PDB file of N, CA, C and O in Angstrom:
ATOM      1  N   MET A   1       0.849  -1.158   0.000  1.00  0.00           N
ATOM      2  CA  MET A   1       0.000   0.000   0.000  1.00  0.00           C
ATOM      3  C   MET A   1       0.899   1.226   0.000  1.00  0.00           C
ATOM      4  O   MET A   1       1.890   1.269   0.728  1.00  0.00           O
ATOM      5  N   ALA A   2       0.561   2.223  -0.812  1.00  0.00           N
ATOM      6  CA  ALA A   2       1.319   3.472  -0.888  1.00  0.00           C
ATOM      7  C   ALA A   2       0.477   4.602  -0.303  1.00  0.00           C
ATOM      8  O   ALA A   2      -0.728   4.688  -0.538  1.00  0.00           O
ATOM      9  N   VAL A   3       1.144   5.470   0.466  1.00  0.00           N
ATOM     10  CA  VAL A   3       0.477   6.595   1.125  1.00  0.00           C
ATOM     11  C   VAL A   3       1.274   7.855   0.835  1.00  0.00           C
ATOM     12  O   VAL A   3       2.501   7.846   0.933  1.00  0.00           O
ATOM     13  N   GLY A   4       0.595   8.941   0.481  1.00  0.00           N
ATOM     14  CA  GLY A   4       1.246  10.231   0.303  1.00  0.00           C
ATOM     15  C   GLY A   4       1.121  11.053   1.570  1.00  0.00           C
ATOM     16  O   GLY A   4       0.092  11.005   2.244  1.00  0.00           O
ATOM     17  N   THR A   5       2.175  11.818   1.905  1.00  0.00           N
ATOM     18  CA  THR A   5       2.176  12.577   3.147  1.00  0.00           C
ATOM     19  C   THR A   5       2.124  14.084   2.900  1.00  0.00           C
ATOM     20  O   THR A   5       2.307  14.552   1.776  1.00  0.00           O
ATOM     21  N   LYS A   6       1.871  14.829   3.969  1.00  0.00           N
ATOM     22  CA  LYS A   6       1.867  16.292   3.900  1.00  0.00           C
ATOM     23  C   LYS A   6       3.252  16.854   3.586  1.00  0.00           C
ATOM     24  O   LYS A   6       3.378  17.940   3.021  1.00  0.00           O
ATOM     25  N   SER A   7       4.284  16.106   3.957  1.00  0.00           N
ATOM     26  CA  SER A   7       5.650  16.571   3.710  1.00  0.00           C
ATOM     27  C   SER A   7       6.179  16.186   2.329  1.00  0.00           C
ATOM     28  O   SER A   7       7.327  16.489   2.003  1.00  0.00           O
ATOM     29  N   GLY A   8       5.349  15.517   1.507  1.00  0.00           N
ATOM     30  CA  GLY A   8       5.746  15.179   0.141  1.00  0.00           C
ATOM     31  C   GLY A   8       6.420  13.834  -0.020  1.00  0.00           C
ATOM     32  O   GLY A   8       7.012  13.558  -1.063  1.00  0.00           O
ATOM     33  N   GLU A   9       6.339  12.996   0.995  1.00  0.00           N
ATOM     34  CA  GLU A   9       6.922  11.661   0.904  1.00  0.00           C
ATOM     35  C   GLU A   9       5.879  10.646   0.451  1.00  0.00           C
ATOM     36  O   GLU A   9       4.683  10.815   0.689  1.00  0.00           O
ATOM     37  N   ILE A  10       6.352   9.591  -0.202  1.00  0.00           N
ATOM     38  CA  ILE A  10       5.532   8.422  -0.481  1.00  0.00           C
ATOM     39  C   ILE A  10       6.012   7.325   0.452  1.00  0.00           C
ATOM     40  O   ILE A  10       7.187   6.960   0.440  1.00  0.00           O
ATOM     41  N   LEU A  11       5.099   6.802   1.260  1.00  0.00           N
ATOM     42  CA  LEU A  11       5.409   5.712   2.180  1.00  0.00           C
ATOM     43  C   LEU A  11       4.793   4.441   1.630  1.00  0.00           C
ATOM     44  O   LEU A  11       3.613   4.422   1.281  1.00  0.00           O
ATOM     45  N   VAL A  12       5.576   3.383   1.548  1.00  0.00           N
ATOM     46  CA  VAL A  12       5.084   2.102   1.038  1.00  0.00           C
ATOM     47  C   VAL A  12       5.112   1.093   2.179  1.00  0.00           C
ATOM     48  O   VAL A  12       6.151   0.858   2.797  1.00  0.00           O
ATOM     49  N   TYR A  13       3.955   0.503   2.444  1.00  0.00           N
ATOM     50  CA  TYR A  13       3.794  -0.446   3.550  1.00  0.00           C
ATOM     51  C   TYR A  13       3.499  -1.840   3.034  1.00  0.00           C
ATOM     52  O   TYR A  13       2.869  -2.012   1.990  1.00  0.00           O
ATOM     53  N   ASP A  14       3.962  -2.834   3.777  1.00  0.00           N
ATOM     54  CA  ASP A  14       3.561  -4.222   3.583  1.00  0.00           C
ATOM     55  C   ASP A  14       2.420  -4.474   4.559  1.00  0.00           C
ATOM     56  O   ASP A  14       2.637  -4.499   5.771  1.00  0.00           O
ATOM     57  N   LEU A  15       1.221  -4.659   4.050  1.00  0.00           N
ATOM     58  CA  LEU A  15       0.059  -4.831   4.917  1.00  0.00           C
ATOM     59  C   LEU A  15       0.104  -6.135   5.705  1.00  0.00           C
ATOM     60  O   LEU A  15      -0.382  -6.195   6.835  1.00  0.00           O
ATOM     61  N   ALA A  16       0.681  -7.174   5.119  1.00  0.00           N
ATOM     62  CA  ALA A  16       0.727  -8.472   5.801  1.00  0.00           C
ATOM     63  C   ALA A  16       1.523  -8.400   7.105  1.00  0.00           C
ATOM     64  O   ALA A  16       1.153  -9.018   8.103  1.00  0.00           O
ATOM     65  N   SER A  17       2.619  -7.637   7.085  1.00  0.00           N
ATOM     66  CA  SER A  17       3.463  -7.545   8.282  1.00  0.00           C
ATOM     67  C   SER A  17       3.301  -6.215   9.015  1.00  0.00           C
ATOM     68  O   SER A  17       3.919  -5.997  10.057  1.00  0.00           O
ATOM     69  N   SER A  18       2.468  -5.327   8.470  1.00  0.00           N
ATOM     70  CA  SER A  18       2.259  -3.992   9.044  1.00  0.00           C
ATOM     71  C   SER A  18       3.566  -3.219   9.186  1.00  0.00           C
ATOM     72  O   SER A  18       3.764  -2.494  10.161  1.00  0.00           O
ATOM     73  N   SER A  19       4.460  -3.380   8.202  1.00  0.00           N
ATOM     74  CA  SER A  19       5.754  -2.696   8.293  1.00  0.00           C
ATOM     75  C   SER A  19       5.966  -1.742   7.123  1.00  0.00           C
ATOM     76  O   SER A  19       5.458  -1.947   6.021  1.00  0.00           O
ATOM     77  N   LEU A  20       6.730  -0.697   7.401  1.00  0.00           N
ATOM     78  CA  LEU A  20       7.114   0.276   6.383  1.00  0.00           C
ATOM     79  C   LEU A  20       8.241  -0.321   5.559  1.00  0.00           C
ATOM     80  O   LEU A  20       9.273  -0.705   6.109  1.00  0.00           O
ATOM     81  N   ILE A  21       8.056  -0.404   4.230  1.00  0.00           N
ATOM     82  CA  ILE A  21       9.066  -0.975   3.344  1.00  0.00           C
ATOM     83  C   ILE A  21       9.999   0.104   2.804  1.00  0.00           C
ATOM     84  O   ILE A  21      11.213  -0.089   2.749  1.00  0.00           O
ATOM     85  N   GLU A  22       9.424   1.242   2.403  1.00  0.00           N
ATOM     86  CA  GLU A  22      10.216   2.266   1.718  1.00  0.00           C
ATOM     87  C   GLU A  22       9.636   3.642   1.973  1.00  0.00           C
ATOM     88  O   GLU A  22       8.421   3.802   2.096  1.00  0.00           O
ATOM     89  N   THR A  23      10.510   4.635   2.051  1.00  0.00           N
ATOM     90  CA  THR A  23      10.127   6.046   2.111  1.00  0.00           C
ATOM     91  C   THR A  23      10.801   6.749   0.949  1.00  0.00           C
ATOM     92  O   THR A  23      12.020   6.669   0.800  1.00  0.00           O
ATOM     93  N   VAL A  24      10.022   7.440   0.122  1.00  0.00           N
ATOM     94  CA  VAL A  24      10.555   8.138  -1.045  1.00  0.00           C
ATOM     95  C   VAL A  24      10.286   9.633  -0.882  1.00  0.00           C
ATOM     96  O   VAL A  24       9.140  10.037  -0.683  1.00  0.00           O
ATOM     97  N   ASN A  25      11.326  10.451  -0.965  1.00  0.00           N
ATOM     98  CA  ASN A  25      11.159  11.900  -0.967  1.00  0.00           C
ATOM     99  C   ASN A  25      10.726  12.304  -2.373  1.00  0.00           C
ATOM    100  O   ASN A  25      11.563  12.525  -3.248  1.00  0.00           O
ATOM    101  N   ALA A  26       9.420  12.399  -2.583  1.00  0.00           N
ATOM    102  CA  ALA A  26       8.871  12.523  -3.924  1.00  0.00           C
ATOM    103  C   ALA A  26       8.577  13.951  -4.342  1.00  0.00           C
ATOM    104  O   ALA A  26       8.813  14.312  -5.495  1.00  0.00           O
ATOM    105  N   HIS A  27       8.068  14.771  -3.434  1.00  0.00           N
ATOM    106  CA  HIS A  27       7.618  16.121  -3.772  1.00  0.00           C
ATOM    107  C   HIS A  27       8.055  17.116  -2.699  1.00  0.00           C
ATOM    108  O   HIS A  27       8.476  16.733  -1.608  1.00  0.00           O
ATOM    109  N   SER A  28       7.945  18.393  -3.032  1.00  0.00           N
ATOM    110  CA  SER A  28       8.308  19.450  -2.081  1.00  0.00           C
ATOM    111  C   SER A  28       7.099  19.993  -1.325  1.00  0.00           C
ATOM    112  O   SER A  28       7.236  20.925  -0.533  1.00  0.00           O
ATOM    113  N   ALA A  29       5.928  19.428  -1.557  1.00  0.00           N
ATOM    114  CA  ALA A  29       4.703  19.858  -0.870  1.00  0.00           C
ATOM    115  C   ALA A  29       3.789  18.643  -0.684  1.00  0.00           C
ATOM    116  O   ALA A  29       4.131  17.531  -1.088  1.00  0.00           O
ATOM    117  N   THR A  30       2.638  18.865  -0.074  1.00  0.00           N
ATOM    118  CA  THR A  30       1.677  17.808   0.222  1.00  0.00           C
ATOM    119  C   THR A  30       1.318  16.999  -1.027  1.00  0.00           C
ATOM    120  O   THR A  30       1.050  17.566  -2.086  1.00  0.00           O
ATOM    121  N   ILE A  31       1.315  15.684  -0.895  1.00  0.00           N
ATOM    122  CA  ILE A  31       0.861  14.814  -1.984  1.00  0.00           C
ATOM    123  C   ILE A  31      -0.651  14.708  -1.890  1.00  0.00           C
ATOM    124  O   ILE A  31      -1.197  14.300  -0.864  1.00  0.00           O
ATOM    125  N   TRP A  32      -1.316  15.079  -2.967  1.00  0.00           N
ATOM    126  CA  TRP A  32      -2.779  15.066  -3.005  1.00  0.00           C
ATOM    127  C   TRP A  32      -3.335  13.781  -3.597  1.00  0.00           C
ATOM    128  O   TRP A  32      -4.435  13.358  -3.243  1.00  0.00           O
ATOM    129  N   SER A  33      -2.577  13.154  -4.502  1.00  0.00           N
ATOM    130  CA  SER A  33      -3.126  11.952  -5.137  1.00  0.00           C
ATOM    131  C   SER A  33      -2.020  10.974  -5.505  1.00  0.00           C
ATOM    132  O   SER A  33      -0.896  11.355  -5.832  1.00  0.00           O
ATOM    133  N   LEU A  34      -2.388   9.689  -5.437  1.00  0.00           N
ATOM    134  CA  LEU A  34      -1.516   8.593  -5.844  1.00  0.00           C
ATOM    135  C   LEU A  34      -2.352   7.576  -6.598  1.00  0.00           C
ATOM    136  O   LEU A  34      -3.499   7.308  -6.239  1.00  0.00           O
ATOM    137  N   HIS A  35      -1.775   7.017  -7.635  1.00  0.00           N
ATOM    138  CA  HIS A  35      -2.430   5.919  -8.334  1.00  0.00           C
ATOM    139  C   HIS A  35      -1.376   4.862  -8.614  1.00  0.00           C
ATOM    140  O   HIS A  35      -0.362   5.145  -9.251  1.00  0.00           O
ATOM    141  N   VAL A  36      -1.609   3.656  -8.145  1.00  0.00           N
ATOM    142  CA  VAL A  36      -0.711   2.536  -8.381  1.00  0.00           C
ATOM    143  C   VAL A  36      -1.269   1.724  -9.544  1.00  0.00           C
ATOM    144  O   VAL A  36      -2.439   1.343  -9.539  1.00  0.00           O
ATOM    145  N   ARG A  37      -0.427   1.463 -10.539  1.00  0.00           N
ATOM    146  CA  ARG A  37      -0.853   0.663 -11.683  1.00  0.00           C
ATOM    147  C   ARG A  37      -1.210  -0.743 -11.214  1.00  0.00           C
ATOM    148  O   ARG A  37      -0.649  -1.226 -10.230  1.00  0.00           O
ATOM    149  N   HIS A  38      -2.120  -1.395 -11.895  1.00  0.00           N
ATOM    150  CA  HIS A  38      -2.663  -2.700 -11.492  1.00  0.00           C
ATOM    151  C   HIS A  38      -1.602  -3.783 -11.307  1.00  0.00           C
ATOM    152  O   HIS A  38      -1.827  -4.726 -10.548  1.00  0.00           O
ATOM    153  N   ASP A  39      -0.456  -3.679 -11.974  1.00  0.00           N
ATOM    154  CA  ASP A  39       0.591  -4.694 -11.824  1.00  0.00           C
ATOM    155  C   ASP A  39       1.649  -4.312 -10.779  1.00  0.00           C
ATOM    156  O   ASP A  39       2.642  -5.021 -10.612  1.00  0.00           O
ATOM    157  N   ASP A  40       1.435  -3.198 -10.082  1.00  0.00           N
ATOM    158  CA  ASP A  40       2.338  -2.707  -9.028  1.00  0.00           C
ATOM    159  C   ASP A  40       3.733  -2.333  -9.535  1.00  0.00           C
ATOM    160  O   ASP A  40       4.669  -2.261  -8.738  1.00  0.00           O
ATOM    161  N   LEU A  41       3.894  -2.094 -10.833  1.00  0.00           N
ATOM    162  CA  LEU A  41       5.203  -1.757 -11.388  1.00  0.00           C
ATOM    163  C   LEU A  41       5.348  -0.279 -11.731  1.00  0.00           C
ATOM    164  O   LEU A  41       6.381   0.135 -12.257  1.00  0.00           O
ATOM    165  N   ALA A  42       4.327   0.517 -11.441  1.00  0.00           N
ATOM    166  CA  ALA A  42       4.403   1.955 -11.699  1.00  0.00           C
ATOM    167  C   ALA A  42       3.377   2.669 -10.839  1.00  0.00           C
ATOM    168  O   ALA A  42       2.369   2.090 -10.435  1.00  0.00           O
ATOM    169  N   LEU A  43       3.653   3.945 -10.564  1.00  0.00           N
ATOM    170  CA  LEU A  43       2.651   4.762  -9.893  1.00  0.00           C
ATOM    171  C   LEU A  43       2.783   6.201 -10.349  1.00  0.00           C
ATOM    172  O   LEU A  43       3.817   6.612 -10.876  1.00  0.00           O
ATOM    173  N   VAL A  44       1.721   6.956 -10.138  1.00  0.00           N
ATOM    174  CA  VAL A  44       1.669   8.373 -10.473  1.00  0.00           C
ATOM    175  C   VAL A  44       1.363   9.122  -9.189  1.00  0.00           C
ATOM    176  O   VAL A  44       0.482   8.725  -8.426  1.00  0.00           O
ATOM    177  N   SER A  45       2.094  10.214  -8.950  1.00  0.00           N
ATOM    178  CA  SER A  45       1.834  11.043  -7.770  1.00  0.00           C
ATOM    179  C   SER A  45       1.583  12.480  -8.208  1.00  0.00           C
ATOM    180  O   SER A  45       2.232  12.992  -9.120  1.00  0.00           O
ATOM    181  N   GLY A  46       0.632  13.117  -7.543  1.00  0.00           N
ATOM    182  CA  GLY A  46       0.316  14.523  -7.794  1.00  0.00           C
ATOM    183  C   GLY A  46       0.403  15.292  -6.496  1.00  0.00           C
ATOM    184  O   GLY A  46       0.032  14.776  -5.442  1.00  0.00           O
ATOM    185  N   SER A  47       0.896  16.541  -6.561  1.00  0.00           N
ATOM    186  CA  SER A  47       1.208  17.263  -5.342  1.00  0.00           C
ATOM    187  C   SER A  47       0.820  18.730  -5.419  1.00  0.00           C
ATOM    188  O   SER A  47       0.579  19.274  -6.497  1.00  0.00           O
ATOM    189  N   ALA A  48       0.766  19.361  -4.245  1.00  0.00           N
ATOM    190  CA  ALA A  48       0.528  20.807  -4.154  1.00  0.00           C
ATOM    191  C   ALA A  48       1.693  21.598  -4.741  1.00  0.00           C
ATOM    192  O   ALA A  48       1.567  22.803  -4.958  1.00  0.00           O
ATOM    193  N   ASP A  49       2.826  20.944  -5.003  1.00  0.00           N
ATOM    194  CA  ASP A  49       3.947  21.635  -5.656  1.00  0.00           C
ATOM    195  C   ASP A  49       3.715  21.801  -7.158  1.00  0.00           C
ATOM    196  O   ASP A  49       4.579  22.302  -7.878  1.00  0.00           O
ATOM    197  N   LYS A  50       2.529  21.371  -7.623  1.00  0.00           N
ATOM    198  CA  LYS A  50       2.078  21.501  -9.010  1.00  0.00           C
ATOM    199  C   LYS A  50       2.800  20.566  -9.976  1.00  0.00           C
ATOM    200  O   LYS A  50       2.806  20.796 -11.185  1.00  0.00           O
ATOM    201  N   ASP A  51       3.414  19.503  -9.433  1.00  0.00           N
ATOM    202  CA  ASP A  51       4.059  18.498 -10.271  1.00  0.00           C
ATOM    203  C   ASP A  51       3.238  17.213 -10.255  1.00  0.00           C
ATOM    204  O   ASP A  51       2.641  16.845  -9.243  1.00  0.00           O
ATOM    205  N   ILE A  52       3.225  16.551 -11.392  1.00  0.00           N
ATOM    206  CA  ILE A  52       2.717  15.189 -11.508  1.00  0.00           C
ATOM    207  C   ILE A  52       3.919  14.352 -11.908  1.00  0.00           C
ATOM    208  O   ILE A  52       4.587  14.657 -12.896  1.00  0.00           O
ATOM    209  N   LYS A  53       4.201  13.297 -11.147  1.00  0.00           N
ATOM    210  CA  LYS A  53       5.379  12.476 -11.412  1.00  0.00           C
ATOM    211  C   LYS A  53       4.962  11.035 -11.683  1.00  0.00           C
ATOM    212  O   LYS A  53       4.089  10.478 -11.017  1.00  0.00           O
ATOM    213  N   PHE A  54       5.611  10.458 -12.676  1.00  0.00           N
ATOM    214  CA  PHE A  54       5.360   9.082 -13.094  1.00  0.00           C
ATOM    215  C   PHE A  54       6.565   8.248 -12.674  1.00  0.00           C
ATOM    216  O   PHE A  54       7.690   8.520 -13.094  1.00  0.00           O
ATOM    217  N   TRP A  55       6.331   7.235 -11.849  1.00  0.00           N
ATOM    218  CA  TRP A  55       7.397   6.447 -11.245  1.00  0.00           C
ATOM    219  C   TRP A  55       7.351   4.998 -11.717  1.00  0.00           C
ATOM    220  O   TRP A  55       6.286   4.380 -11.730  1.00  0.00           O
ATOM    221  N   ASP A  56       8.505   4.456 -12.106  1.00  0.00           N
ATOM    222  CA  ASP A  56       8.651   3.011 -12.257  1.00  0.00           C
ATOM    223  C   ASP A  56       8.959   2.459 -10.872  1.00  0.00           C
ATOM    224  O   ASP A  56       9.655   3.099 -10.085  1.00  0.00           O
ATOM    225  N   VAL A  57       8.449   1.287 -10.578  1.00  0.00           N
ATOM    226  CA  VAL A  57       8.714   0.645  -9.294  1.00  0.00           C
ATOM    227  C   VAL A  57       9.408  -0.680  -9.578  1.00  0.00           C
ATOM    228  O   VAL A  57       8.910  -1.495 -10.355  1.00  0.00           O
ATOM    229  N   GLU A  58      10.559  -0.892  -8.948  1.00  0.00           N
ATOM    230  CA  GLU A  58      11.303  -2.129  -9.132  1.00  0.00           C
ATOM    231  C   GLU A  58      11.281  -2.922  -7.825  1.00  0.00           C
ATOM    232  O   GLU A  58      11.692  -2.426  -6.776  1.00  0.00           O
ATOM    233  N   TRP A  59      10.800  -4.151  -7.907  1.00  0.00           N
ATOM    234  CA  TRP A  59      10.722  -5.057  -6.747  1.00  0.00           C
ATOM    235  C   TRP A  59      11.763  -6.152  -6.909  1.00  0.00           C
ATOM    236  O   TRP A  59      11.946  -6.688  -8.001  1.00  0.00           O
ATOM    237  N   LYS A  60      12.448  -6.483  -5.812  1.00  0.00           N
ATOM    238  CA  LYS A  60      13.391  -7.597  -5.834  1.00  0.00           C
ATOM    239  C   LYS A  60      13.259  -8.369  -4.530  1.00  0.00           C
ATOM    240  O   LYS A  60      13.493  -7.830  -3.448  1.00  0.00           O
ATOM    241  N   LYS A  61      12.883  -9.627  -4.644  1.00  0.00           N
ATOM    242  CA  LYS A  61      12.740 -10.469  -3.454  1.00  0.00           C
ATOM    243  C   LYS A  61      14.114 -11.026  -3.078  1.00  0.00           C
ATOM    244  O   LYS A  61      14.727 -11.765  -3.848  1.00  0.00           O
ATOM    245  N   VAL A  62      14.582 -10.664  -1.895  1.00  0.00           N
ATOM    246  CA  VAL A  62      15.883 -11.097  -1.407  1.00  0.00           C
ATOM    247  C   VAL A  62      15.762 -12.432  -0.671  1.00  0.00           C
ATOM    248  O   VAL A  62      16.615 -13.308  -0.811  1.00  0.00           O
ATOM    249  N   SER A  63      14.700 -12.572   0.108  1.00  0.00           N
ATOM    250  CA  SER A  63      14.439 -13.808   0.844  1.00  0.00           C
ATOM    251  C   SER A  63      12.933 -13.897   1.070  1.00  0.00           C
ATOM    252  O   SER A  63      12.181 -13.052   0.585  1.00  0.00           O
ATOM    253  N   ASP A  64      12.495 -14.908   1.796  1.00  0.00           N
ATOM    254  CA  ASP A  64      11.066 -15.027   2.088  1.00  0.00           C
ATOM    255  C   ASP A  64      10.554 -13.882   2.943  1.00  0.00           C
ATOM    256  O   ASP A  64       9.357 -13.593   2.949  1.00  0.00           O
ATOM    257  N   GLU A  65      11.454 -13.230   3.663  1.00  0.00           N
ATOM    258  CA  GLU A  65      11.046 -12.164   4.569  1.00  0.00           C
ATOM    259  C   GLU A  65      11.490 -10.774   4.131  1.00  0.00           C
ATOM    260  O   GLU A  65      11.077  -9.786   4.740  1.00  0.00           O
ATOM    261  N   GLU A  66      12.317 -10.667   3.097  1.00  0.00           N
ATOM    262  CA  GLU A  66      12.863  -9.359   2.723  1.00  0.00           C
ATOM    263  C   GLU A  66      12.656  -9.078   1.243  1.00  0.00           C
ATOM    264  O   GLU A  66      12.960  -9.904   0.382  1.00  0.00           O
ATOM    265  N   VAL A  67      12.127  -7.881   0.972  1.00  0.00           N
ATOM    266  CA  VAL A  67      11.915  -7.416  -0.396  1.00  0.00           C
ATOM    267  C   VAL A  67      12.582  -6.052  -0.528  1.00  0.00           C
ATOM    268  O   VAL A  67      12.421  -5.187   0.333  1.00  0.00           O
ATOM    269  N   ILE A  68      13.333  -5.867  -1.613  1.00  0.00           N
ATOM    270  CA  ILE A  68      13.931  -4.564  -1.894  1.00  0.00           C
ATOM    271  C   ILE A  68      13.031  -3.852  -2.887  1.00  0.00           C
ATOM    272  O   ILE A  68      12.625  -4.426  -3.897  1.00  0.00           O
ATOM    273  N   LEU A  69      12.728  -2.612  -2.595  1.00  0.00           N
ATOM    274  CA  LEU A  69      11.870  -1.788  -3.439  1.00  0.00           C
ATOM    275  C   LEU A  69      12.669  -0.581  -3.873  1.00  0.00           C
ATOM    276  O   LEU A  69      13.298   0.075  -3.043  1.00  0.00           O
ATOM    277  N   ARG A  70      12.656  -0.272  -5.171  1.00  0.00           N
ATOM    278  CA  ARG A  70      13.433   0.859  -5.670  1.00  0.00           C
ATOM    279  C   ARG A  70      12.560   1.723  -6.568  1.00  0.00           C
ATOM    280  O   ARG A  70      11.807   1.220  -7.402  1.00  0.00           O
ATOM    281  N   PHE A  71      12.677   3.025  -6.381  1.00  0.00           N
ATOM    282  CA  PHE A  71      11.991   4.002  -7.215  1.00  0.00           C
ATOM    283  C   PHE A  71      13.054   4.771  -7.998  1.00  0.00           C
ATOM    284  O   PHE A  71      13.655   5.693  -7.446  1.00  0.00           O
ATOM    285  N   PRO A  72      13.308   4.427  -9.264  1.00  0.00           N
ATOM    286  CA  PRO A  72      14.244   5.230 -10.050  1.00  0.00           C
ATOM    287  C   PRO A  72      13.700   6.655 -10.207  1.00  0.00           C
ATOM    288  O   PRO A  72      12.575   6.936  -9.793  1.00  0.00           O
ATOM    289  N   ARG A  73      14.466   7.523 -10.782  1.00  0.00           N
ATOM    290  CA  ARG A  73      14.015   8.911 -10.977  1.00  0.00           C
ATOM    291  C   ARG A  73      12.683   8.941 -11.715  1.00  0.00           C
ATOM    292  O   ARG A  73      12.454   8.125 -12.607  1.00  0.00           O
ATOM    293  N   PRO A  74      11.801   9.872 -11.353  1.00  0.00           N
ATOM    294  CA  PRO A  74      10.491   9.948 -12.021  1.00  0.00           C
ATOM    295  C   PRO A  74      10.602  10.567 -13.412  1.00  0.00           C
ATOM    296  O   PRO A  74      11.572  11.255 -13.729  1.00  0.00           O
ATOM    297  N   TYR A  75       9.600  10.311 -14.221  1.00  0.00           N
ATOM    298  CA  TYR A  75       9.477  10.957 -15.522  1.00  0.00           C
ATOM    299  C   TYR A  75       8.732  12.266 -15.327  1.00  0.00           C
ATOM    300  O   TYR A  75       7.621  12.271 -14.797  1.00  0.00           O
ATOM    301  N   ILE A  76       9.327  13.377 -15.748  1.00  0.00           N
ATOM    302  CA  ILE A  76       8.694  14.688 -15.623  1.00  0.00           C
ATOM    303  C   ILE A  76       8.778  15.370 -16.986  1.00  0.00           C
ATOM    304  O   ILE A  76       9.736  15.160 -17.730  1.00  0.00           O
ATOM    305  N   GLY A  77       7.788  16.177 -17.309  1.00  0.00           N
ATOM    306  CA  GLY A  77       7.819  16.938 -18.550  1.00  0.00           C
ATOM    307  C   GLY A  77       7.262  16.193 -19.740  1.00  0.00           C
ATOM    308  O   GLY A  77       7.622  16.490 -20.879  1.00  0.00           O
ATOM    309  N   LEU A  78       6.394  15.236 -19.502  1.00  0.00           N
ATOM    310  CA  LEU A  78       5.771  14.506 -20.595  1.00  0.00           C
ATOM    311  C   LEU A  78       4.766  15.398 -21.304  1.00  0.00           C
ATOM    312  O   LEU A  78       4.093  16.208 -20.667  1.00  0.00           O
ATOM    313  N   THR A  79       4.663  15.255 -22.611  1.00  0.00           N
ATOM    314  CA  THR A  79       3.684  16.018 -23.364  1.00  0.00           C
ATOM    315  C   THR A  79       2.467  15.179 -23.733  1.00  0.00           C
ATOM    316  O   THR A  79       1.403  15.729 -24.016  1.00  0.00           O
ATOM    317  N   LYS A  80       2.608  13.851 -23.735  1.00  0.00           N
ATOM    318  CA  LYS A  80       1.490  12.951 -24.010  1.00  0.00           C
ATOM    319  C   LYS A  80       1.552  11.798 -23.036  1.00  0.00           C
ATOM    320  O   LYS A  80       2.630  11.359 -22.635  1.00  0.00           O
ATOM    321  N   LEU A  81       0.384  11.312 -22.659  1.00  0.00           N
ATOM    322  CA  LEU A  81       0.317  10.178 -21.740  1.00  0.00           C
ATOM    323  C   LEU A  81      -0.661   9.157 -22.291  1.00  0.00           C
ATOM    324  O   LEU A  81      -1.809   9.474 -22.601  1.00  0.00           O
ATOM    325  N   TYR A  82      -0.185   7.928 -22.406  1.00  0.00           N
ATOM    326  CA  TYR A  82      -1.028   6.813 -22.815  1.00  0.00           C
ATOM    327  C   TYR A  82      -0.970   5.780 -21.700  1.00  0.00           C
ATOM    328  O   TYR A  82       0.075   5.167 -21.483  1.00  0.00           O
ATOM    329  N   TRP A  83      -2.069   5.578 -20.993  1.00  0.00           N
ATOM    330  CA  TRP A  83      -2.135   4.608 -19.891  1.00  0.00           C
ATOM    331  C   TRP A  83      -2.848   3.382 -20.404  1.00  0.00           C
ATOM    332  O   TRP A  83      -4.059   3.414 -20.622  1.00  0.00           O
ATOM    333  N   LEU A  84      -2.130   2.316 -20.599  1.00  0.00           N
ATOM    334  CA  LEU A  84      -2.703   1.099 -21.162  1.00  0.00           C
ATOM    335  C   LEU A  84      -2.926   0.087 -20.062  1.00  0.00           C
ATOM    336  O   LEU A  84      -2.097  -0.053 -19.164  1.00  0.00           O
ATOM    337  N   HIS A  85      -4.031  -0.614 -20.125  1.00  0.00           N
ATOM    338  CA  HIS A  85      -4.336  -1.645 -19.131  1.00  0.00           C
ATOM    339  C   HIS A  85      -4.033  -2.995 -19.679  1.00  0.00           C
ATOM    340  O   HIS A  85      -4.224  -3.998 -18.991  1.00  0.00           O
TER     341      HIS A  85
END
């Protein structure tokens, strides 16, 4: 589950273990909206800083109990968007 904060962070939680997996410094102001793509490999964040950011999400299972989550740099400045399901 991904949550946007007033400070502009994206917090990603594992609901099964109730633990915080990752904190991403995503925006300079409150995050107003988040959308996670159905396959959990991308998300879009919108903020009071007037930016919309498109993020790839990389998951790597290290063990049965540990998962590494990485957010490469977001895509900014797109002129066209095609969201395919």
